[in-house]
A tleap script that builds the chain and sets N, CA, C and O, in Angstrom:
source leaprc.protein.ff14SB
mol = sequence {
  NMET PRO ALA TYR TYR ILE GLU SER SER ALA
  TRP LEU LYS ARG TYR LYS SER GLU ILE GLY
  SER GLU VAL VAL ASN GLU LEU LEU ALA GLY
  ARG THR ALA ASP GLU ILE PHE VAL THR SER
  HIE LEU SER VAL LEU GLU VAL SER THR VAL
  ALA ALA ARG LEU LEU LYS GLY ARG ALA ILE
  THR PRO SER GLN TYR GLU ARG MET VAL GLY
  THR PHE ALA ARG ASP LEU SER THR HIE GLY
  VAL VAL ILE LEU PRO LEU PHE HIE THR LEU
  VAL GLN GLU SER MET GLU LEU LEU PRO GLN
  TYR PRO LEU ARG THR GLY CSER
}
set mol.1.N position { 84.354 80.405 107.052 }
set mol.1.CA position { 85.451 80.748 105.968 }
set mol.1.C position { 86.270 80.049 105.464 }
set mol.1.O position { 87.199 80.227 106.252 }
set mol.2.N position { 86.729 79.206 104.549 }
set mol.2.CA position { 87.816 77.939 104.822 }
set mol.2.C position { 88.872 78.939 104.734 }
set mol.2.O position { 88.575 80.133 104.769 }
set mol.3.N position { 89.798 78.642 104.648 }
set mol.3.CA position { 91.326 79.407 105.276 }
set mol.3.C position { 92.215 77.955 104.293 }
set mol.3.O position { 91.689 76.843 104.237 }
set mol.4.N position { 93.190 78.175 103.803 }
set mol.4.CA position { 94.230 77.580 102.722 }
set mol.4.C position { 95.662 77.752 102.764 }
set mol.4.O position { 96.243 78.238 101.794 }
set mol.5.N position { 96.197 77.445 103.659 }
set mol.5.CA position { 97.548 77.236 103.726 }
set mol.5.C position { 98.020 77.143 102.517 }
set mol.5.O position { 97.438 76.408 101.719 }
set mol.6.N position { 99.183 77.872 102.123 }
set mol.6.CA position { 99.673 77.850 100.551 }
set mol.6.C position { 101.039 77.605 100.990 }
set mol.6.O position { 101.418 78.648 101.521 }
set mol.7.N position { 101.870 76.813 101.020 }
set mol.7.CA position { 102.727 76.254 101.572 }
set mol.7.C position { 103.901 76.821 100.195 }
set mol.7.O position { 103.336 77.298 99.211 }
set mol.8.N position { 105.183 76.767 100.171 }
set mol.8.CA position { 106.316 77.092 99.521 }
set mol.8.C position { 106.199 75.846 98.387 }
set mol.8.O position { 106.209 76.154 97.195 }
set mol.9.N position { 106.102 74.614 98.738 }
set mol.9.CA position { 106.578 73.852 97.520 }
set mol.9.C position { 104.787 74.151 96.830 }
set mol.9.O position { 104.934 74.756 95.768 }
set mol.10.N position { 103.493 73.951 97.071 }
set mol.10.CA position { 102.279 74.672 96.430 }
set mol.10.C position { 102.491 76.143 94.719 }
set mol.10.O position { 102.166 76.361 93.552 }
set mol.11.N position { 103.498 76.826 96.255 }
set mol.11.CA position { 103.561 78.294 95.392 }
set mol.11.C position { 104.597 77.702 93.919 }
set mol.11.O position { 104.824 77.994 92.745 }
set mol.12.N position { 104.855 77.017 94.639 }
set mol.12.CA position { 106.260 76.688 93.131 }
set mol.12.C position { 105.315 76.385 92.584 }
set mol.12.O position { 104.654 77.408 92.406 }
set mol.13.N position { 104.692 75.309 92.078 }
set mol.13.CA position { 104.033 74.366 91.194 }
set mol.13.C position { 103.219 75.505 90.219 }
set mol.13.O position { 103.020 75.557 89.005 }
set mol.14.N position { 102.875 76.324 91.273 }
set mol.14.CA position { 102.342 77.580 90.010 }
set mol.14.C position { 103.432 78.426 88.802 }
set mol.14.O position { 103.162 79.112 87.816 }
set mol.15.N position { 105.003 77.912 89.546 }
set mol.15.CA position { 105.834 78.316 88.236 }
set mol.15.C position { 105.953 77.616 87.564 }
set mol.15.O position { 105.585 77.715 86.393 }
set mol.16.N position { 106.520 76.640 88.068 }
set mol.16.CA position { 107.197 75.568 87.420 }
set mol.16.C position { 105.906 74.553 87.147 }
set mol.16.O position { 105.050 74.461 88.028 }
set mol.17.N position { 105.759 73.664 85.706 }
set mol.17.CA position { 104.340 73.147 85.473 }
set mol.17.C position { 105.076 71.415 86.119 }
set mol.17.O position { 105.955 70.829 85.489 }
set mol.18.N position { 104.652 71.032 87.050 }
set mol.18.CA position { 105.023 69.783 87.277 }
set mol.18.C position { 103.290 68.501 88.070 }
set mol.18.O position { 102.216 69.078 88.237 }
set mol.19.N position { 103.328 67.940 88.192 }
set mol.19.CA position { 102.805 67.099 88.538 }
set mol.19.C position { 101.791 68.018 89.978 }
set mol.19.O position { 102.443 67.976 91.021 }
set mol.20.N position { 101.294 68.288 90.039 }
set mol.20.CA position { 99.865 69.178 91.043 }
set mol.20.C position { 99.496 70.562 90.905 }
set mol.20.O position { 98.438 71.018 91.337 }
set mol.21.N position { 100.746 71.506 90.047 }
set mol.21.CA position { 100.428 72.229 88.471 }
set mol.21.C position { 98.724 72.592 88.835 }
set mol.21.O position { 98.185 73.268 89.711 }
set mol.22.N position { 98.301 71.914 87.882 }
set mol.22.CA position { 96.809 72.373 87.891 }
set mol.22.C position { 95.574 72.295 89.071 }
set mol.22.O position { 94.413 72.668 88.903 }
set mol.23.N position { 96.462 71.398 90.955 }
set mol.23.CA position { 95.610 71.670 91.068 }
set mol.23.C position { 94.808 73.302 92.636 }
set mol.23.O position { 93.885 73.653 93.371 }
set mol.24.N position { 96.974 73.751 91.803 }
set mol.24.CA position { 97.386 75.031 93.035 }
set mol.24.C position { 96.557 76.205 92.015 }
set mol.24.O position { 95.724 76.998 92.456 }
set mol.25.N position { 96.992 76.118 90.545 }
set mol.25.CA position { 95.815 77.101 89.775 }
set mol.25.C position { 95.049 76.806 89.164 }
set mol.25.O position { 94.947 77.247 88.020 }
set mol.26.N position { 93.975 75.704 89.823 }
set mol.26.CA position { 92.707 75.790 89.713 }
set mol.26.C position { 92.713 75.846 90.703 }
set mol.26.O position { 93.454 74.864 90.684 }
set mol.27.N position { 92.588 76.092 91.944 }
set mol.27.CA position { 92.567 76.463 93.382 }
set mol.27.C position { 92.543 78.261 94.172 }
set mol.27.O position { 91.958 78.760 95.133 }
set mol.28.N position { 93.617 78.813 93.023 }
set mol.28.CA position { 94.220 80.565 92.809 }
set mol.28.C position { 93.059 80.790 91.805 }
set mol.28.O position { 92.757 81.976 91.943 }
set mol.29.N position { 92.377 80.315 90.999 }
set mol.29.CA position { 91.635 80.847 89.851 }
set mol.29.C position { 90.070 81.530 90.135 }
set mol.29.O position { 89.436 82.557 89.894 }
set mol.30.N position { 89.859 79.634 91.117 }
set mol.30.CA position { 87.790 79.345 92.096 }
set mol.30.C position { 88.179 79.932 92.869 }
set mol.30.O position { 86.971 80.032 93.083 }
set mol.31.N position { 88.752 80.596 93.735 }
set mol.31.CA position { 88.850 81.593 94.448 }
set mol.31.C position { 87.528 82.068 95.035 }
set mol.31.O position { 86.960 82.630 94.098 }
set mol.32.N position { 86.625 82.134 96.292 }
set mol.32.CA position { 85.443 82.158 96.304 }
set mol.32.C position { 85.717 83.359 97.652 }
set mol.32.O position { 86.488 83.335 98.611 }
set mol.33.N position { 84.359 84.692 97.038 }
set mol.33.CA position { 84.976 85.581 98.455 }
set mol.33.C position { 85.151 85.498 99.276 }
set mol.33.O position { 85.939 86.262 99.833 }
set mol.34.N position { 84.567 84.570 99.870 }
set mol.34.CA position { 84.814 83.622 101.614 }
set mol.34.C position { 85.491 83.001 102.173 }
set mol.34.O position { 85.519 82.562 103.322 }
set mol.35.N position { 86.546 82.894 100.705 }
set mol.35.CA position { 87.658 81.986 100.639 }
set mol.35.C position { 88.799 82.426 101.347 }
set mol.35.O position { 88.965 83.129 100.350 }
set mol.36.N position { 90.017 82.785 102.294 }
set mol.36.CA position { 90.955 83.128 102.637 }
set mol.36.C position { 92.418 82.277 102.289 }
set mol.36.O position { 92.526 81.054 102.375 }
set mol.37.N position { 93.431 83.154 101.907 }
set mol.37.CA position { 94.902 82.160 101.712 }
set mol.37.C position { 95.286 82.885 102.315 }
set mol.37.O position { 94.852 84.036 102.363 }
set mol.38.N position { 96.579 82.273 103.218 }
set mol.38.CA position { 97.186 82.449 103.992 }
set mol.38.C position { 98.693 80.867 103.528 }
set mol.38.O position { 98.798 79.729 103.071 }
set mol.39.N position { 99.948 82.692 104.442 }
set mol.39.CA position { 101.298 81.775 103.365 }
set mol.39.C position { 101.738 82.242 104.434 }
set mol.39.O position { 100.966 82.796 105.217 }
set mol.40.N position { 103.524 82.078 104.789 }
set mol.40.CA position { 104.005 82.703 105.871 }
set mol.40.C position { 105.115 83.467 105.276 }
set mol.40.O position { 105.284 83.436 104.057 }
set mol.41.N position { 106.055 84.302 106.223 }
set mol.41.CA position { 107.400 84.404 105.988 }
set mol.41.C position { 107.672 83.628 105.023 }
set mol.41.O position { 107.677 83.852 103.813 }
set mol.42.N position { 107.994 82.322 105.839 }
set mol.42.CA position { 109.609 81.735 105.649 }
set mol.42.C position { 108.957 81.181 104.112 }
set mol.42.O position { 109.725 81.020 103.163 }
set mol.43.N position { 107.083 80.840 103.944 }
set mol.43.CA position { 107.244 80.619 102.151 }
set mol.43.C position { 107.388 81.558 101.032 }
set mol.43.O position { 107.282 81.412 99.814 }
set mol.44.N position { 107.581 82.270 101.565 }
set mol.44.CA position { 108.204 83.494 101.081 }
set mol.44.C position { 109.417 84.050 100.772 }
set mol.44.O position { 109.731 84.934 99.975 }
set mol.45.N position { 110.384 83.014 101.960 }
set mol.45.CA position { 111.434 83.345 101.764 }
set mol.45.C position { 111.981 81.718 100.357 }
set mol.45.O position { 112.559 81.670 99.271 }
set mol.46.N position { 111.490 80.946 101.085 }
set mol.46.CA position { 111.571 80.139 100.534 }
set mol.46.C position { 111.532 79.454 98.589 }
set mol.46.O position { 112.117 78.810 97.718 }
set mol.47.N position { 110.197 80.352 99.006 }
set mol.47.CA position { 109.871 80.384 96.536 }
set mol.47.C position { 111.460 81.290 96.432 }
set mol.47.O position { 112.497 80.719 96.095 }
set mol.48.N position { 111.396 82.770 96.788 }
set mol.48.CA position { 112.539 83.253 96.915 }
set mol.48.C position { 113.700 82.348 96.235 }
set mol.48.O position { 113.945 82.241 95.033 }
set mol.49.N position { 114.264 81.805 97.190 }
set mol.49.CA position { 115.815 81.264 97.683 }
set mol.49.C position { 115.617 79.997 96.293 }
set mol.49.O position { 116.294 80.499 95.395 }
set mol.50.N position { 115.201 79.051 95.904 }
set mol.50.CA position { 114.484 78.616 95.038 }
set mol.50.C position { 114.737 78.824 94.046 }
set mol.50.O position { 115.529 78.115 93.426 }
set mol.51.N position { 113.897 80.339 93.305 }
set mol.51.CA position { 114.437 80.273 92.093 }
set mol.51.C position { 115.871 81.599 91.848 }
set mol.51.O position { 116.347 81.887 90.750 }
set mol.52.N position { 116.341 82.267 93.326 }
set mol.52.CA position { 117.556 82.665 93.053 }
set mol.52.C position { 118.110 80.842 92.983 }
set mol.52.O position { 117.866 80.745 91.781 }
set mol.53.N position { 118.419 80.014 93.200 }
set mol.53.CA position { 119.218 79.109 93.424 }
set mol.53.C position { 118.890 78.582 91.558 }
set mol.53.O position { 119.712 77.931 90.913 }
set mol.54.N position { 117.717 78.991 91.074 }
set mol.54.CA position { 117.431 77.997 90.101 }
set mol.54.C position { 119.078 78.759 88.680 }
set mol.54.O position { 119.988 78.303 87.988 }
set mol.55.N position { 118.429 80.142 89.062 }
set mol.55.CA position { 118.580 80.583 87.943 }
set mol.55.C position { 120.899 81.702 88.687 }
set mol.55.O position { 121.674 82.632 88.461 }
set mol.56.N position { 120.624 80.378 89.613 }
set mol.56.CA position { 122.010 80.504 89.875 }
set mol.56.C position { 122.580 79.059 89.364 }
set mol.56.O position { 123.363 78.241 89.847 }
set mol.57.N position { 121.963 79.119 88.388 }
set mol.57.CA position { 122.338 77.033 88.738 }
set mol.57.C position { 121.941 77.433 86.738 }
set mol.57.O position { 122.224 76.531 85.949 }
set mol.58.N position { 121.606 78.151 86.428 }
set mol.58.CA position { 121.303 78.540 85.336 }
set mol.58.C position { 120.653 77.326 84.547 }
set mol.58.O position { 120.850 76.595 83.577 }
set mol.59.N position { 119.134 77.745 86.288 }
set mol.59.CA position { 118.189 76.316 85.210 }
set mol.59.C position { 117.714 77.577 84.416 }
set mol.59.O position { 118.173 77.438 83.282 }
set mol.60.N position { 117.052 78.665 84.484 }
set mol.60.CA position { 115.910 79.912 84.156 }
set mol.60.C position { 117.314 80.609 84.215 }
set mol.60.O position { 118.435 80.573 84.723 }
set mol.61.N position { 116.143 81.538 82.987 }
set mol.61.CA position { 117.570 82.791 82.527 }
set mol.61.C position { 117.637 84.761 83.569 }
set mol.61.O position { 117.050 85.139 84.583 }
set mol.62.N position { 117.843 84.909 83.375 }
set mol.62.CA position { 117.891 86.160 84.222 }
set mol.62.C position { 116.411 86.738 83.562 }
set mol.62.O position { 115.542 86.247 84.282 }
set mol.63.N position { 115.843 87.462 82.640 }
set mol.63.CA position { 114.221 87.511 82.350 }
set mol.63.C position { 113.170 86.707 82.962 }
set mol.63.O position { 112.109 87.297 83.168 }
set mol.64.N position { 113.307 84.609 83.531 }
set mol.64.CA position { 112.689 84.433 83.551 }
set mol.64.C position { 112.842 84.242 85.667 }
set mol.64.O position { 112.216 83.510 86.434 }
set mol.65.N position { 113.415 84.778 85.805 }
set mol.65.CA position { 113.726 84.647 87.517 }
set mol.65.C position { 113.288 86.270 87.814 }
set mol.65.O position { 113.582 86.814 88.878 }
set mol.66.N position { 112.822 86.706 87.133 }
set mol.66.CA position { 112.109 87.925 86.846 }
set mol.66.C position { 111.106 87.823 86.931 }
set mol.66.O position { 110.500 88.485 87.773 }
set mol.67.N position { 110.264 86.679 85.847 }
set mol.67.CA position { 109.204 86.466 85.839 }
set mol.67.C position { 108.669 86.120 86.714 }
set mol.67.O position { 107.536 86.537 86.953 }
set mol.68.N position { 109.253 85.292 87.453 }
set mol.68.CA position { 109.020 84.572 87.805 }
set mol.68.C position { 108.314 85.053 89.555 }
set mol.68.O position { 107.194 84.837 90.019 }
set mol.69.N position { 110.050 86.067 90.439 }
set mol.69.CA position { 110.009 86.349 91.402 }
set mol.69.C position { 108.660 87.617 91.391 }
set mol.69.O position { 108.050 87.903 92.421 }
set mol.70.N position { 108.434 88.123 90.333 }
set mol.70.CA position { 107.602 89.460 89.912 }
set mol.70.C position { 105.906 88.602 90.051 }
set mol.70.O position { 104.859 89.073 90.495 }
set mol.71.N position { 106.147 87.379 89.551 }
set mol.71.CA position { 104.725 86.775 89.370 }
set mol.71.C position { 104.275 86.536 91.140 }
set mol.71.O position { 103.360 87.300 91.449 }
set mol.72.N position { 104.643 85.837 92.044 }
set mol.72.CA position { 104.775 85.179 93.176 }
set mol.72.C position { 104.170 86.890 93.729 }
set mol.72.O position { 102.994 86.881 94.093 }
set mol.73.N position { 104.709 87.922 93.781 }
set mol.73.CA position { 104.680 89.061 94.663 }
set mol.73.C position { 103.267 89.518 94.295 }
set mol.73.O position { 102.375 89.889 95.058 }
set mol.74.N position { 103.257 89.431 93.193 }
set mol.74.CA position { 100.955 89.554 92.647 }
set mol.74.C position { 100.395 88.190 93.284 }
set mol.74.O position { 99.800 87.923 94.328 }
set mol.75.N position { 100.737 87.640 92.467 }
set mol.75.CA position { 99.905 86.444 92.914 }
set mol.75.C position { 99.785 86.977 95.074 }
set mol.75.O position { 99.016 86.327 95.783 }
set mol.76.N position { 100.217 87.562 95.386 }
set mol.76.CA position { 100.206 86.762 97.265 }
set mol.76.C position { 99.078 87.936 96.911 }
set mol.76.O position { 97.900 87.757 97.221 }
set mol.77.N position { 99.687 89.607 95.989 }
set mol.77.CA position { 99.034 90.901 96.333 }
set mol.77.C position { 97.153 90.924 95.851 }
set mol.77.O position { 96.166 91.341 96.457 }
set mol.78.N position { 97.353 90.167 94.303 }
set mol.78.CA position { 96.477 89.735 93.528 }
set mol.78.C position { 95.165 88.655 94.361 }
set mol.78.O position { 93.936 88.700 94.318 }
set mol.79.N position { 96.092 87.779 95.052 }
set mol.79.CA position { 94.648 87.209 95.769 }
set mol.79.C position { 94.533 87.882 97.691 }
set mol.79.O position { 93.950 87.661 98.752 }
set mol.80.N position { 95.233 88.499 97.260 }
set mol.80.CA position { 94.909 89.291 98.967 }
set mol.80.C position { 95.568 87.407 99.930 }
set mol.80.O position { 94.913 86.590 100.577 }
set mol.81.N position { 96.642 87.427 99.656 }
set mol.81.CA position { 97.399 86.545 100.642 }
set mol.81.C position { 97.429 87.017 101.479 }
set mol.81.O position { 97.650 88.226 101.552 }
set mol.82.N position { 97.171 86.093 102.690 }
set mol.82.CA position { 97.609 86.747 104.632 }
set mol.82.C position { 99.354 86.190 104.872 }
set mol.82.O position { 99.511 84.970 104.924 }
set mol.83.N position { 99.971 86.636 104.940 }
set mol.83.CA position { 101.278 86.013 105.100 }
set mol.83.C position { 101.273 86.273 107.066 }
set mol.83.O position { 101.067 87.216 107.830 }
set mol.84.N position { 101.543 85.169 107.153 }
set mol.84.CA position { 102.036 84.983 108.643 }
set mol.84.C position { 103.268 85.123 108.942 }
set mol.84.O position { 104.307 84.693 108.441 }
set mol.85.N position { 102.968 85.953 110.058 }
set mol.85.CA position { 104.129 86.994 110.607 }
set mol.85.C position { 105.343 85.586 111.764 }
set mol.85.O position { 104.668 85.041 112.638 }
set mol.86.N position { 106.799 85.143 111.729 }
set mol.86.CA position { 108.080 84.402 111.931 }
set mol.86.C position { 108.158 84.789 113.023 }
set mol.86.O position { 109.338 84.608 112.723 }
set mol.87.N position { 108.145 84.962 113.501 }
set mol.87.CA position { 108.190 85.123 114.995 }
set mol.87.C position { 108.921 85.182 115.793 }
set mol.87.O position { 109.026 84.051 116.266 }
set mol.88.N position { 109.971 86.307 116.615 }
set mol.88.CA position { 111.463 85.448 116.929 }
set mol.88.C position { 111.082 84.076 118.649 }
set mol.88.O position { 111.985 83.271 118.877 }
set mol.89.N position { 110.302 84.049 119.219 }
set mol.89.CA position { 109.821 83.463 119.902 }
set mol.89.C position { 109.116 81.390 119.195 }
set mol.89.O position { 109.099 80.242 119.640 }
set mol.90.N position { 108.708 82.104 117.975 }
set mol.90.CA position { 108.461 80.309 117.881 }
set mol.90.C position { 110.213 79.845 117.526 }
set mol.90.O position { 110.814 78.854 117.939 }
set mol.91.N position { 110.506 80.489 117.003 }
set mol.91.CA position { 112.126 79.993 116.779 }
set mol.91.C position { 113.106 79.334 117.603 }
set mol.91.O position { 114.013 78.503 117.567 }
set mol.92.N position { 112.247 80.396 118.639 }
set mol.92.CA position { 113.397 80.401 120.167 }
set mol.92.C position { 112.243 78.777 120.402 }
set mol.92.O position { 112.704 77.648 120.567 }
set mol.93.N position { 111.048 79.051 120.360 }
set mol.93.CA position { 110.823 77.369 121.146 }
set mol.93.C position { 110.790 76.564 120.488 }
set mol.93.O position { 110.447 75.509 121.023 }
set mol.94.N position { 111.138 76.492 118.789 }
set mol.94.CA position { 111.551 75.186 117.611 }
set mol.94.C position { 112.624 74.863 117.744 }
set mol.94.O position { 112.869 73.850 117.088 }
set mol.95.N position { 113.849 75.422 118.574 }
set mol.95.CA position { 115.190 75.493 119.002 }
set mol.95.C position { 115.202 74.539 119.854 }
set mol.95.O position { 115.985 73.595 119.756 }
set mol.96.N position { 114.091 74.694 121.070 }
set mol.96.CA position { 114.165 74.553 122.225 }
set mol.96.C position { 113.419 72.961 122.417 }
set mol.96.O position { 113.160 72.485 123.522 }
set mol.97.N position { 113.111 72.192 120.954 }
set mol.97.CA position { 112.526 71.331 121.058 }
set mol.97.C position { 113.462 70.050 119.637 }
set mol.97.O position { 113.428 68.830 119.473 }
set mol.98.N position { 113.852 70.678 119.243 }
set mol.98.CA position { 115.558 70.257 118.538 }
set mol.98.C position { 116.235 68.952 119.325 }
set mol.98.O position { 117.022 68.217 118.727 }
set mol.99.N position { 116.153 68.902 119.634 }
set mol.99.CA position { 117.306 68.288 120.583 }
set mol.99.C position { 116.392 66.726 121.364 }
set mol.99.O position { 117.194 65.939 121.867 }
set mol.100.N position { 114.497 66.183 121.500 }
set mol.100.CA position { 113.884 66.121 121.301 }
set mol.100.C position { 113.342 65.649 120.809 }
set mol.100.O position { 112.952 64.487 120.916 }
set mol.101.N position { 113.019 66.897 119.658 }
set mol.101.CA position { 112.036 66.226 119.249 }
set mol.101.C position { 112.649 66.589 117.228 }
set mol.101.O position { 113.274 67.542 116.764 }
set mol.102.N position { 112.069 65.295 116.535 }
set mol.102.CA position { 113.052 65.695 114.743 }
set mol.102.C position { 112.244 66.334 114.014 }
set mol.102.O position { 111.790 65.853 112.976 }
set mol.103.N position { 111.827 67.992 114.631 }
set mol.103.CA position { 111.148 68.189 113.441 }
set mol.103.C position { 111.972 69.057 111.641 }
set mol.103.O position { 112.993 68.655 111.082 }
set mol.104.N position { 111.316 69.928 111.305 }
set mol.104.CA position { 111.520 70.062 109.659 }
set mol.104.C position { 111.033 71.137 109.940 }
set mol.104.O position { 110.270 71.413 110.866 }
set mol.105.N position { 111.645 72.067 108.801 }
set mol.105.CA position { 111.611 73.018 108.349 }
set mol.105.C position { 110.417 73.568 107.770 }
set mol.105.O position { 110.116 74.349 108.673 }
set mol.106.N position { 109.291 73.745 106.668 }
set mol.106.CA position { 107.601 74.040 106.454 }
set mol.106.C position { 108.301 74.365 104.394 }
set mol.106.O position { 107.677 75.096 103.626 }
set mol.107.N position { 109.503 73.685 104.020 }
set mol.107.CA position { 109.326 72.997 103.523 }
set mol.107.C position { 108.504 72.082 102.157 }
set mol.107.O position { 108.759 70.893 101.970 }
savepdb mol mol.pdb
quit
């Protein structure tokens, strides 16, 4: 059973036309019964943050913001996306690794 992790920049390609948008759209449209789509709470937060920044910067209108956020929520539900939780222990372990390793967030 194939599982596809869809991170925030891939989700955003679904809502803003850019290079790679067609790949994300085809992946979601062509999902088969044995495929699983996965994302994380961090991706949900990042997509919502980008939408809010676009609205605040007046790059999108309030109605476009509502459509973007609403479509994202519907996509998560419609495609049965499994949302992986972000546990405190994961954050704590990451914080402990930062002095030794140049970790990045999943953006």
